[in-house]
C-alpha positions as CSV (number, residue, x, y, z in Angstrom):
1,M,0.0,0.0,0.0
2,R,1.4,3.4,-1.0
3,R,1.8,6.3,1.3
4,K,-1.0,8.9,1.1
5,I,0.4,12.4,1.4
6,V,-1.1,15.9,1.5
7,A,1.6,18.6,1.2
8,A,0.9,22.3,1.8
9,N,2.8,24.7,-0.4
10,W,2.3,28.1,1.3
11,K,4.4,29.8,-1.4
12,M,5.2,33.5,-0.6
13,N,2.3,34.1,1.7
14,L,1.5,34.7,5.4
15,S,3.3,36.7,8.1
16,I,5.3,34.8,10.7
17,K,2.5,35.2,13.2
18,E,0.0,34.0,10.7
19,A,2.2,31.0,9.9
20,K,2.5,30.2,13.6
21,D,-1.3,30.5,14.1
22,L,-2.1,28.3,11.1
23,A,0.4,25.6,12.1
24,H,-1.2,25.6,15.6
25,Q,-4.7,25.3,14.2
26,I,-3.6,22.4,12.0
27,L,-1.7,20.5,14.6
28,T,-4.3,20.8,17.3
29,S,-7.1,19.5,15.1
30,D,-8.1,15.8,14.7
31,L,-5.9,14.9,11.7
32,Q,-6.5,11.1,12.0
33,L,-3.1,10.2,10.6
34,N,-1.2,7.0,10.7
35,E,2.0,5.5,9.3
36,K,0.5,5.4,5.8
37,N,-1.0,8.9,5.8
38,S,1.1,12.0,6.2
39,V,1.0,15.8,6.0
40,V,3.9,18.0,5.0
41,L,3.9,21.8,5.6
42,C,6.2,23.4,3.0
43,V,6.6,27.0,4.3
44,P,8.8,30.0,3.4
45,F,12.3,30.0,4.7
46,T,11.6,32.8,7.2
47,H,8.7,30.7,8.7
48,L,10.6,27.4,9.2
49,H,11.6,28.3,12.7
50,V,8.2,29.1,14.2
51,V,6.5,26.2,12.4
52,N,9.3,23.9,13.7
53,E,8.5,25.2,17.2
54,E,4.9,24.3,16.8
55,L,5.7,20.8,15.5
56,S,8.1,20.3,18.4
57,K,5.5,21.5,20.9
58,H,2.6,19.3,19.7
59,K,4.5,16.3,18.4
60,V,1.9,15.1,16.0
61,N,2.9,11.9,14.3
62,S,3.1,11.9,10.5
63,V,3.3,15.7,10.1
64,Y,6.6,16.9,8.6
65,L,8.3,20.2,7.9
66,G,9.2,21.0,4.3
67,A,10.9,23.8,2.4
68,Q,9.9,25.1,-1.0
69,N,13.3,25.0,-2.6
70,C,17.0,24.6,-1.7
71,S,20.5,25.0,-3.3
72,D,22.2,22.1,-4.9
73,K,25.3,23.1,-2.9
74,L,25.9,22.2,0.7
75,Q,27.9,25.3,1.6
76,G,30.2,28.0,0.1
77,A,30.1,31.4,-1.5
78,F,26.5,31.3,-2.8
79,T,24.9,34.5,-1.6
80,G,21.2,34.3,-0.9
81,E,21.0,30.5,-1.2
82,I,19.8,28.0,1.4
83,S,21.5,24.6,1.7
84,P,20.0,21.3,2.8
85,L,22.3,21.4,5.8
86,M,20.7,24.6,7.0
87,L,17.3,23.2,6.5
88,Q,18.1,20.1,8.5
89,N,19.1,22.4,11.4
90,L,15.4,23.3,11.6
91,N,14.3,19.7,11.4
92,T,13.2,20.1,7.8
93,T,12.8,16.7,6.2
94,H,11.1,17.5,2.8
95,V,11.9,19.9,0.0
96,I,9.8,20.8,-3.1
97,I,12.0,20.6,-6.2
98,G,11.1,21.8,-9.7
99,H,7.9,23.6,-9.0
100,S,6.6,25.1,-12.2
101,E,6.9,28.7,-10.8
102,R,10.6,28.2,-10.2
103,R,11.1,26.5,-13.6
104,Q,9.4,29.6,-15.2
105,Y,10.5,32.5,-13.1
106,Q,14.0,31.3,-12.0
107,N,14.7,29.4,-15.2
108,E,15.5,26.2,-13.4
109,S,16.6,23.6,-15.8
110,N,16.2,19.8,-15.7
111,E,19.9,19.5,-15.2
112,L,19.9,21.8,-12.2
113,L,17.0,20.0,-10.7
114,K,18.9,16.7,-11.2
115,S,21.7,18.2,-9.2
116,K,19.4,19.3,-6.4
117,V,17.8,15.9,-6.2
118,E,21.2,14.3,-5.8
119,T,22.3,16.7,-3.1
120,L,19.1,16.2,-1.1
121,I,19.4,12.4,-1.4
122,S,23.0,12.6,-0.2
123,Q,21.7,14.2,3.0
124,N,18.9,11.6,3.4
125,M,16.1,14.1,2.8
126,Q,12.8,13.7,1.0
127,V,12.1,15.2,-2.4
128,L,8.7,16.4,-3.6
129,F,9.6,16.4,-7.3
130,C,7.2,18.5,-9.5
131,C,6.4,17.9,-13.1
132,G,3.7,19.1,-15.4
133,E,2.9,20.8,-18.7
134,P,1.8,24.3,-19.7
135,L,-1.5,25.0,-21.5
136,E,0.0,25.0,-25.0
137,I,1.5,21.6,-24.5
138,R,-1.9,20.3,-23.3
139,K,-3.6,21.8,-26.3
140,N,-1.2,20.1,-28.6
141,E,-1.8,16.8,-26.8
142,S,1.9,16.3,-26.2
143,Q,1.8,16.4,-22.4
144,N,2.9,12.8,-22.1
145,S,6.2,13.3,-23.9
146,Y,6.8,16.7,-22.1
147,V,6.4,15.1,-18.6
148,A,8.4,12.1,-19.6
149,E,11.3,14.3,-20.6
150,Q,11.2,16.1,-17.2
151,L,11.3,12.8,-15.3
152,T,13.9,11.2,-17.5
153,A,16.2,14.1,-17.3
154,S,16.0,14.8,-13.5
155,L,15.1,11.5,-11.8
156,F,15.7,8.4,-13.9
157,H,19.4,8.3,-13.2
158,L,18.5,7.2,-9.6
159,N,18.6,3.6,-8.6
160,A,15.5,1.9,-7.3
161,E,16.4,2.2,-3.7
162,Q,17.0,5.9,-4.0
163,L,13.7,6.4,-5.8
164,T,11.6,4.4,-3.3
165,K,13.3,5.9,-0.2
166,H,13.5,9.6,-1.2
167,I,11.1,10.5,-4.1
168,V,7.5,11.6,-4.2
169,I,6.3,12.9,-7.5
170,A,3.8,15.8,-7.8
171,Y,2.0,16.2,-11.1
172,E,1.0,19.8,-11.5
173,P,-0.7,20.8,-14.8
174,I,0.6,24.4,-15.0
175,W,-2.6,25.5,-16.7
176,A,-4.5,24.6,-13.5
177,I,-2.3,26.4,-10.9
178,G,-3.9,29.5,-9.5
179,T,-6.3,29.8,-12.4
180,G,-9.3,28.1,-10.9
181,L,-9.1,25.5,-13.6
182,T,-8.7,21.9,-12.4
183,A,-7.8,18.8,-14.4
184,S,-10.8,16.5,-14.3
185,P,-10.5,13.5,-12.1
186,Q,-10.1,11.4,-15.3
187,Q,-7.3,13.8,-16.7
188,A,-5.5,13.5,-13.4
189,Q,-5.8,9.7,-13.3
190,D,-4.7,9.4,-16.9
191,M,-1.5,11.4,-16.3
192,H,-0.7,9.7,-13.0
193,A,-1.2,6.3,-14.6
194,F,1.1,7.4,-17.5
195,I,3.8,8.5,-14.9
196,R,3.5,5.2,-13.1
197,S,3.9,3.4,-16.5
198,L,7.1,5.3,-17.1
199,L,8.3,4.2,-13.6
200,S,7.4,0.6,-14.4
201,E,9.2,0.6,-17.7
202,K,12.4,2.0,-16.0
203,Y,12.3,0.2,-12.6
204,G,9.7,-2.6,-12.9
205,N,6.1,-2.7,-11.7
206,E,6.9,-3.6,-8.1
207,I,8.9,-0.4,-7.6
208,A,6.5,1.7,-9.6
209,Q,3.6,0.7,-7.3
210,Q,5.6,2.1,-4.3
211,I,6.0,5.7,-5.5
212,P,3.4,8.2,-4.3
213,I,2.2,10.5,-7.1
214,L,0.4,13.6,-5.9
215,Y,-1.9,15.9,-7.8
216,G,-1.1,19.6,-7.7
217,G,-3.4,21.8,-9.7
218,S,-6.1,23.8,-7.8
219,C,-7.1,20.9,-5.5
220,N,-9.5,22.1,-2.9
221,A,-12.0,21.0,-0.3
222,Q,-14.7,20.5,-2.9
223,N,-12.8,18.3,-5.4
224,A,-10.2,16.6,-3.2
225,K,-12.3,13.5,-2.4
226,E,-13.1,12.8,-6.0
227,L,-9.5,13.4,-7.1
228,F,-8.0,11.2,-4.4
229,S,-10.4,8.3,-5.1
230,N,-8.5,7.6,-8.4
231,Q,-6.3,4.5,-8.3
232,D,-3.0,6.4,-9.1
233,V,-3.7,9.7,-7.2
234,D,-2.0,9.4,-3.8
235,G,-2.8,12.8,-2.4
236,G,-2.1,16.4,-3.3
237,L,0.3,19.3,-3.3
238,I,-2.0,22.1,-2.2
239,G,-1.5,25.8,-2.8
240,G,-4.1,28.4,-2.1
241,A,-6.4,26.0,-0.2
242,A,-3.6,25.3,2.3
243,L,-3.5,28.9,3.6
244,K,-6.5,28.5,5.9
245,A,-7.2,25.7,8.3
246,D,-10.9,25.5,7.3
247,T,-10.0,24.9,3.7
248,F,-7.0,22.7,4.3
249,L,-8.3,20.3,6.9
250,P,-11.1,18.9,4.7
251,I,-8.4,18.0,2.1
252,I,-6.5,16.0,4.8
253,H,-9.7,14.3,5.8
254,A,-10.4,13.5,2.1
255,M,-7.0,11.7,1.9
256,N,-8.1,9.6,4.9
């Protein structure tokens, strides 16, 4: 049975006080988690400290702290960068890599993302690896080859043990992020099944069946249950709906 995961991506939102309050609300609610269901809070770098404090205070099993990015270097003269070692000092266990906004606005290449993945694995951290196509690719019906190239270039150099121990894939149709548009449950399932077929071709079906694949395009309290009911959708990478407890908690419950 694959792990079910709901990961919150707060992006560049919330004050430090708001972050502390939101983490408190989430951690003091009835999350009903177990060893197979987990929540990851991926927060801005400036908010890691206070969210870590809340996690340490409440000690809720299966809730983890995540960052939204990191450097592919561990230390050195890289002004403005944050290394995995720094993140680990704050008990950060997960990092989002390759989010479409960073690919677009920071011009992050598949090769750079490959290097970041390798660095995180070297430090025994968990990678939430994002892939997905823009609207023009979807309109041309070439989304499968587009996503296949992203995965092949940045992940498929890993061995099976590295993949199963460290990698969670998040499919995010770029045309459905922050637009109010959402891939239909069937569109999500079709792409997730395709991704799993790529994993099976490369690593074998037994390995492919172990890798969680999350959906990350305008998932909310209203559509989460239907999306998560699909065979190959193992949870969600949640943006706007993760910024308030009353919209995020129902998504966690939908996972359960």
